[in-house]
C-alpha positions in Angstrom: -48.3 47.8 -39.4 -46.5 49.2 -36.4 -48.0 46.6 -34.1 -47.0 43.8 -36.4 -43.5 45.3 -36.6 -43.2 45.5 -32.8 -44.3 41.9 -32.4 -41.7 40.7 -35.0 -39.0 42.7 -33.3 -39.9 41.1 -30.0 -39.7 37.6 -31.4 -36.6 38.4 -33.3 -35.0 39.9 -30.1 -35.8 36.7 -28.1 -34.4 34.5 -30.8 -31.2 36.5 -30.9 -30.9 36.3 -27.1 -31.4 32.5 -27.1 -28.8 32.1 -29.9 -26.3 34.3 -28.1 -26.8 32.3 -24.8 -26.3 29.0 -26.8 -23.1 30.3 -28.3 -21.8 31.8 -25.1 -22.5 28.8 -23.0 -19.0 27.7 -21.9 -20.1 24.3 -20.6 -20.5 23.1 -24.2 -16.9 24.1 -25.1 -15.3 21.3 -22.9 -15.6 18.7 -25.7 -17.0 16.1 -23.4 -20.6 15.2 -23.0 -22.1 15.5 -19.6 -22.1 12.1 -17.9 -25.4 10.3 -17.8 -26.5 7.8 -15.2 -23.4 7.5 -13.2 -23.8 4.7 -10.7 -22.2 5.1 -7.2 -22.1 2.4 -4.6 -21.4 2.6 -1.0 -21.7 0.6 2.2 -23.5 2.0 5.2 -21.2 2.5 8.2 -23.1 0.2 10.4 -22.6 -2.7 8.0 -18.8 -2.4 7.8 -16.6 -4.7 9.8 -13.2 -3.0 9.6 -11.3 -5.5 11.8 -13.4 -8.6 11.1 -11.3 -11.6 12.0 -8.1 -9.6 12.3 -7.1 -11.1 15.7 -7.9 -14.7 14.6 -6.1 -14.3 11.2 -3.1 -12.6 12.8 -2.4 -15.4 15.2 -2.7 -18.2 12.6 -0.8 -16.1 10.0 2.1 -15.6 12.3 2.2 -19.3 13.0 2.0 -20.2 9.3 4.8 -17.7 8.4 7.0 -19.0 11.2 6.5 -22.6 10.1 7.5 -21.8 6.5 10.6 -19.7 7.4 12.0 -21.7 10.3 14.1 -24.0 8.1 15.7 -21.0 6.3 16.6 -19.1 9.5 17.4 -21.6 12.2 20.2 -23.8 10.5 22.5 -20.8 9.9 22.1 -19.7 13.5 22.8 -23.2 14.8 26.0 -23.4 12.6 27.1 -20.0 13.7 26.5 -20.8 17.4 28.4 -24.1 17.1 31.3 -22.5 15.4 31.5 -19.7 18.0 31.3 -22.1 20.9 34.1 -24.2 19.4 36.3 -21.1 18.8 35.8 -19.9 22.4 36.6 -23.4 23.9 39.7 -23.7 21.6 40.9 -20.2 22.6 40.5 -21.0 26.3 42.4 -24.3 25.8 45.3 -22.7 23.8 45.7 -20.0 26.5 45.8 -22.6 29.3 48.9 -24.4 30.6 48.1 -27.8 29.0 47.3 -26.1 25.7 50.6 -24.3 25.6 52.5 -27.5 26.4 50.6 -29.4 23.7 51.3 -26.8 21.0 55.0 -26.7 21.8 55.2 -23.5 23.7 57.5 -23.0 26.6 56.3 -23.2 30.1 56.4 -19.9 32.0 
């Protein structure tokens, strides 16, 4: 009877240890199941072309952007240049001898 009792205690002891390990396992307390079959994809470094076509695309992209924006930018600059040029010429004329006589100023 003592042999049978020792054997039973041994089994009972293992069962208790396993139960304690199962309860004490903190990874099961997170509430989320462990991920299964997570797929990851990557490209090998010798197959990547980081600057593929960058020079070609840059040249033609600059030309395309310039062509689309030129009608928005150039006319205001042309008008401003013409107005400034007219104002400078008018100022020089009014400060000259013929300009003063024309505007009714006195001759000095």
